[in-house]
N, C-alpha and C positions, 0 to 999 in steps of 0.2 A: 276764296282762298281758303282751302279746307286742308285739315291736318289729318294725314291717314296714319296705319298703323307702322309703317316704316319710321317715321318721324319718331315715335315715340319710343320703339324697341331700341333706338341708337342712344337714348337717354337712360338705359336700364342702369349704368354704373352712373352713379350720382355723386354728390358731395358728403365726404365722411364727417360725421359731427361728433365731437368728442364730450363725452361726459366724465366728471370725476368719479373713480371708483366707488361705488357703494353698494349698497345691498339690493338696490332696485336693478343694476346691470353690471354685468363683470367688466365690459369693454366699450368701446365708441360703437355707436350705431349707425348704421348706413339705412337710408329710406330708397327704396326701388318702387318705380312707378310701374303699374300692372294695366296693359289695354284690355278692353272688352269690346268684341266685335257688334256692330250694330248701333254705335254711337249711344251706348248705354252707360249709366253711372258705374265707375269703377273703384280699384283700392290700391292702396301703397302697402307694402309689406316692410316691416321694420326687422332688420338684422342686427343681432349681437355679433360683432366683427371678430371678438375673441373666441367665439364658438362657433361661428358662420351658422346659427340656428337663427329661425325668425321668432321673435319675442311678440309680435302683434300684426294683424293685418287689419286696415281701417278702411272704412267706406268713405270715398270723396267724390268729386264730381265727375263729369264727362271727359273722358280722352286726357288725363293728367300726363302732363309734359315735363316742364321744368320744376325742379327741386331745390331748394337752398336750406341751410341750417344756420341758425345763429351762432356767433362765435363763442358762446357759452355753453352750446350744446344743448340748450333747454327746448329750442323751439324749431320745428319744421315748417318751411312754406312751401305748399305745393300750388302750381299754376295749372288749372283745368281747362283745356283749350274750348271745347265744345259748349261747356256749361257757362263758359265766361266768368269764372270766379278763382280766388286764393282760398286755400283751405289750411288753417293751422293746426299744427298735432304738437301736444304736449309730450316731450320726450323725457320728462322728469319723473313721470308716474310709472306705476308698475301694474299691468303693462302700460306703453303708452297710449295717450287717448286724444280724440277729437277735441280741438279748444275753440272750434268757431270758422266760420267762413265770410268773405266778403265779395259782392259782385265788382267785378271790374271791367266789363264789357261794354257800358254803355255811356251816353253822355255827350259824344262828341258825334262823329259821323257814324258810328257804331251799326250793328253789332260788331265786336271785336272778339279776337282769340287770345287769351294771353298764352305765352309760349316760354319765354326765358324769364329767370327770375334770380336776383341775387341780392345779398345782404350787405349793408354798409358795416364798416370794422366795428362800431360802436354797438350795433346789435338793434337800433332804433327803427331802420327803414328798410325797406324791401323795395328794389327797383324791377319793374314787370313790363317786358315788350309785349305791345298788344297790336295785332294785325287787322286791318278792315276784312269783313266778309264782304267780298266784292260781287257776291250773288245776291246777297241781300241789299246791299246798296250799290246798285250797278253805276253810277253816276261817279263814284270815289274811285280815283285811280289807285293803282295796286300798291305805288309807293307811298301813300297816306298812312303812314306808320308811325305810331306813338310810343314813348316811354311813360309810364305811370310810377310815381313814387307814393308809397303807401307806409303809413306808422303802423308799424307791427303792434305796438302796445295799445294804441287807440283804434286800431282796425278801421281805417278810414284812408282815402284817397287825398294827398296834400299837395300834390302836382302832377299836371297832364302836360306832356311837352311834345310838339310833333317834330319828328326827324327833318333834317333839311332837305329840300326838294329843288332847289335852284339850279343844281347840276344834274344830278341824277337823282330818280325817285329811290329813297334808301329804305329799304326793308329792315325794320328794327328787329332783329330776333334774338341772338343771345345776347347776354349782359353781364358784366362782372364789376365789381368796385374795388378800386385799388385805395389802400391807406394813404397813399401819396396824394390823394385829392382830385382823383379822375372815375369817371365811369366809362366802361369800354363797352362800346356797342358794336356787333356784328351787322353788316349788309351783306348777305353771301348773294342776293340778286344782282349786287353791281359790284362784288368783290371789294367792298371797302369796309375798313374798320376805323371807327370814331373813338378818339378819346375825348369826353366831354368833361368840363370843369364839374365837380360835385362836392358840397359843402353843406353841412347841416340840414339834410334832406332835401336839397335843392340842387336841381342841374342848372347851370349856366350854359346857355346856347348862344353863343357869339352870332352877330347878323350874317357876318361873312364866313360861309363855310370852309373857305380856302385858309382861313385862319385859325382853325381848330386847334385843340391841343396836340393833335396828330391825327390827321388822317391818311391812312396807308392803303394803295391800291394795289389790287393782286394778290391777295390771299382770303378769299371768299371762304368761309367755314360756317358751322351751325351751332359751335359751342366755343366758350373760353372759359379758363380759369386764370386766377392770379394768385401768386404766392404769398404767405400770410406777411412778409415784409413789403409788398406792394410793388415789388421792384421787377417781377418777371410775369409775362402773359404767356400762355400756352394755347394755339388754336390749332386743332386738328383740320386738315384741307382734303377730307374725302380720301380718294385713293391711299397712297401710302406717304403721305407727308405730316410732320408735326412741325409747325410753324413757331418759333420762339421770339418774342418781343422784349425789350429793355422798356421798363417804364422810369424816367428820370425823377429828379426831385421836384419838377414843376408838373409830373403828370403826363409828360408827352410820351408818345409811343415811338419806338423805332425798332426794325426788324434786326435780327442778330444770326442765329443760324436757322437752317432748315433740315430736319432730320427724317430717316426713314420711321415710320409709325411702328414697323414691326409686325404688319399683317396688311391686310386689304379692306380699305373702305375705312379710315379714320374718321369717327364721327363724335367720339365724345371722350371727355377727360376729367379724371377726378385726382385731387390731392389728398394725402393724408393731412390731418390737423397741423402737424409740425411742419409741413411743407416740404419733408425731405424724399418723397417719392410721389412719382404721377402714376396712373394707372389709364392708359389709352385703350378705349374700346373700338377695336378693328371689326366692323360689321359684316362684310362680305366673305363668302366661301370663295377660295379654299384657306386663306387664311384668318378665318372670323376667330378672333382671340381678343385676350386683355394683355397688352404688353406693359410691361413695368421699368420704368426710368427712375435714377436716382437724381436727385434735385441737389447741386453743389451750391457754393458761396458765389457770389457775383452773376447769378444766372446761367451757371454751367448745369448742363442736362446731358446725363449719360444714360445709353440704353445697357440695361442690366443683362438683357439675354433670355430674361425670364418671361414665360408666356403661361397664360390662364386659359384653358379651352372651358 
């Protein structure tokens, strides 16, 4: 299981983090992953979204993939697939600076490649999807995929959980955490989306996978975001589709509407910190663009018709 260039370019548009207006930065910051050929250490670029200008370029590990920012806008967490580690960036300094790293790739059947990363609403924990390198561990089935929960403050792994394997080998890829007490995991290789119970840094995985908080089949994707109120999840479905899910008070998923993504090859999605706008990265030519959607109350999603090239 190797992660190539296309996989990381689709995550070029990542979550926006909000910082209070200060002398350090004029507006919210965006973190963009940069891929380097030859599986060499790479960088992330920090942009001030009020000026669209870079404020820092920070060296990280090999093949940076997923990025998430704590709700207070102070820390960015970058998952680097090929170096099998997480990198923590302090966004409060001028310029932003590297604040440490944590290996997350070993200790099970490993080595593993961290890909997706999300942060709990309280900013205390990061959930990281890690996939086995089946070349290095040939006896490991491709579905033997894990989610690891990391304490951001303590820089340590607090839980490792294997995804359900009784019906289908679930590939744990993208991840997002709802304030309604669930963690959403995408398994694009089997077109399954799971919402698992999440509370106080622990994922509760029931024994019977048929009784999960909400397993939805038929919507494979490689990225997921959840609105700040925890009630709506957005999943781009490659080609030209954006799937919208409702998350109820118990954390259960249910599909609502499916929209045209506004371009070709919908691969990733980002939300503004107030949850009022969504930006969908359409990766393939000729419609490779970023399309902008308005987010309304009750999970309403509307295409604005605006496109960024």
